[in-house]
C-alpha positions, 0 to 999 in steps of 0.5 A: 919397199926394200929400204922400208923392209930392211928398216922393219926387220932391223927394228924387229931383230935389234939390228944396229947396222945402217945401210939397206944391204947391210940390214937385209944381210943381217936380217936374213941371218937373224931370220934364217932366210935361205941364201937364194932369197937373200940374193933376190932381195939384194938383186932387186934392191940394186937393180931398181936403184940402178935404174932409178939412178940412170934416170936421175943422171939424165938431165932431161928427165921431168921426174927423176923417180919415174922410169920410162918403160919405152926408154928401157932396152931389153936388159933394163926391162929384165932388170925391172922385171926381176926387181919387181918380182923380188919386191913382191916376194919380200912383200909376201914375206912381210905379210906372212911374218906380220899378218898371220 
């Protein structure tokens, strides 16, 4: 979701940078997004990517994109919860921006 949102907003605002974080930063500036909202976007993207990469580094993983919730510790579950919450907020912003 974060990658797609960054691409969407980059196209919508004529942003030429590449990289999800750079696009989110530039889009937030163009859209005058509050700093705390941008921080949530960045944290959400980075937290979910970190969890995904941890699974991909596990050679025994059947699906390198599936995070087993029962294998996460308390910190991992909190990262996941915060990442999903940030994704939901970003989805809501897209809906407001493009669905009226």
